[in-house]
N, C-alpha and C positions, 0 to 999 in steps of 0.2 A: 303125821308125827314129825317132831323136830328133835334131833339128837345133837349131842356135842361129842367131838373127839378131842381129848386132851392128850397132846403128844408129849410123853414123859419118858422117852426111851434114850435121850441123849446122855452123853457122859460128862458134859460140862467141863471140858479140859481146860478152858481158860480161867476157871476158878482155882486151878492149882491141883497138884497131885493129891490123891486120896481124899478128895472133897466132892461129895455129891451135892451140888447146889440145890437140888430139889428138896432135900431133907435138911437143909440149913435152917436153923430156927431164926425166924424174923417176926417181930411183933407177936411173940407168944406161941407161934406154931410153925411147922415147916412151910417153906415156900409153896410147895405143891398143894398143901392143905388149904391155903388161902385160895389158890386158883380153883381147885375142885369145889370148894365151898361156894364160890361165886356162882358156878353153874348148877350146883345142887339146890341153891336157894331161889333161883329165878323161875318164875312160873311157866315161861314159854319153852322150857327145855323138858322133854319127856324122859330121856334116858341119856346115859353117859358111857362112852367107851374110852377107857384109859389105855393108851399104848405104852407098854413098859418093856424094859430089857428082860431077857430070859432069866428066870430065877428070882425076879423082884416081885412076883405076884403076891406072895405072902406079906411082904412089907407094906404094899399098897392096900391090901385087904385090912391089915391091922390099923392103918391110917383111917380108912373108912369107918371102921368100928369105933375107934377112939373119938373121932369127931362127929359120930352119929349122922353120917350123910344118909339122906332118906331116899333119894332117887335110885331107881334100878340102874345098876352098872355092870359092866363086864370088862374083861381085859382082852387086849390084842397084843401080839408079840411085835416088838420093834424090829425094823429092818436095818439094812446096812446104812442107808441114807434116810434123811427125813421123808423124802417122797415115798420111800418104800414103807416107812412106818405109817404114813397117812393112808397108803393103799391098803395095808393090813387092817387099819381101823375102819375103812370103808366096808371091807368084807365082813366085819363083825356087826354092822348095823342091823337093827331089826328090820324084817321085811315090812314094807309100807312106809319107811322113813322117806320123807319128801325133802326136808331141809336139814343140812348139817352145818354146824358151826365148828370150825377147826381152830384150836387154841394151843399156843405154847404153854406148857406147864410152868415155865419159869416167868410167866407174866401175871403176877398175882393181884395187880391193882385194877384190872379191867372192871368197869362199872356195869351194873345190871342194865342201865339205860343204853349203854353202847352195844352190849350183846343183843338186846332187843331190837335196836335200830338196824344192825347188820342183818338180822333175821328178816325183818320187814322189807329191807331193800332187796335181799336175795329172793324173797318171795315175788317181788315185783319184776325184777330184771334178770334173775338167774344167778347172779354172782355179786358179792359185795365184800368190801374189806375196810376194817378200821384203819384210819390213817390220820396224820397230822401234816399240815403244810410245813415245809422246811423254812426255818427262820434264820439259820446261819448262812453266811456267804459260802458258796460251794465252789471249790476249784478241782480241776482234774489234773492228775499227774500220771504220765505214761510210764515213768521209771521209778516212781515212789520217792523221788528226791527233789525234783524241780517241777514247778507248776507248768502245765502244758496249756491249759485254757481255763477261762472263767465260764461257769454255767449260770444261766438265768434261774434264780431260785423261785421266781414268781410262778413257775409251772411245775415245781418239784414237790413231791409228797413223800414223807417217810411212812412206809407201810408197816402195819403192826398185825396183831390178831385180836379178835377173831377174824378169820377169813371164812365167809359163809356162802353156801351154794345150794342150789337145787342138786340133789344127789346125782341125778342122771347126768348133769353137766360136768361135775367134777370127776365122776367116773370116766366119762368119755375123754376128758382132757388128760387125766393121768394115764389112761390106756394108751393114748398117743405117745406120751412121754416114754412109757415103757417099751412100746413097739419100736420106737426110733432110737432107743438107747441113749436118751438125752438126760441131762442133769439140770434140775431147776432148783432155785433157792427158796421158792415159796409156791403156794398153790395157785396164786393168781397168774404166775408166769406160765403155768400149764394151760390156763384158759386162753392166753394170748395165742397159743399154737392152734387152737380151733376157732379163733376169731370171736370168742365170747367176750363181750364188753363186761368190765368189772366196775361196779359203782363204788366211788369213794364215800365212806361215811366218816365225817370229821369227828375226831375224838376231842371233846371239849375239856377233858380232864387228863392229867398225866397217866400214861399207860406203859411204863417202862418194863423192860425185860432184865432179869438178873443174869448177867453174863460174866462179869468180873467182880472181884471183891469190893471194888470201889462203888459198885452199884448198891450194895446192901444198905448203907446208912440212909440213902435217899428213899429207897423202897420202904424201909422201916418207918421213916417219917411219914410217908404217904399212908401206910396202913394204920399207923397209930392215930392219924388225923381223922 
């Protein structure tokens, strides 16, 4: 069985006060409805776990009803940090789930082909992540004001979602994070702690995340296209 975890428990503070970016209407429906719909429509996903903030279950259930999502789904409660939310989502997976694709709810443009490619790569190697080679020139600044050094962009990749794993591997990796009291910014960082290689799956199409208000027009353009 292959499952998806959609992490939808964040508050989206960078969008501004009193604005839940996941329910922001973009190209005719809320951001998270686009994301959920991508995973609902792809054949290789068997079930969906949506990780939500406490008290938001009814709002997400109404969303599933309004847009007539077909796949079996359940909710898991969000944690203090993203890694805690993912952990809770893992605990909610059906018994027998072998592969799990973990997706940011605010990344609504992910293509079905990219989802399928990360699943296939994770099945082969244990862990895979959607990513794009960095095209901008990258500089490091130690104090946030002055350039400290130049980084060679030829070996740099911008990591996205889905981040897809054999379930046993990501559970082992996040268990170590929790045992050692560490903080990781994404799930592939947890894999590094246990020495698990992560396969890069190049995203050939734009796969942006809605983070700040300025992201919305670009994402809407992509969704309408």
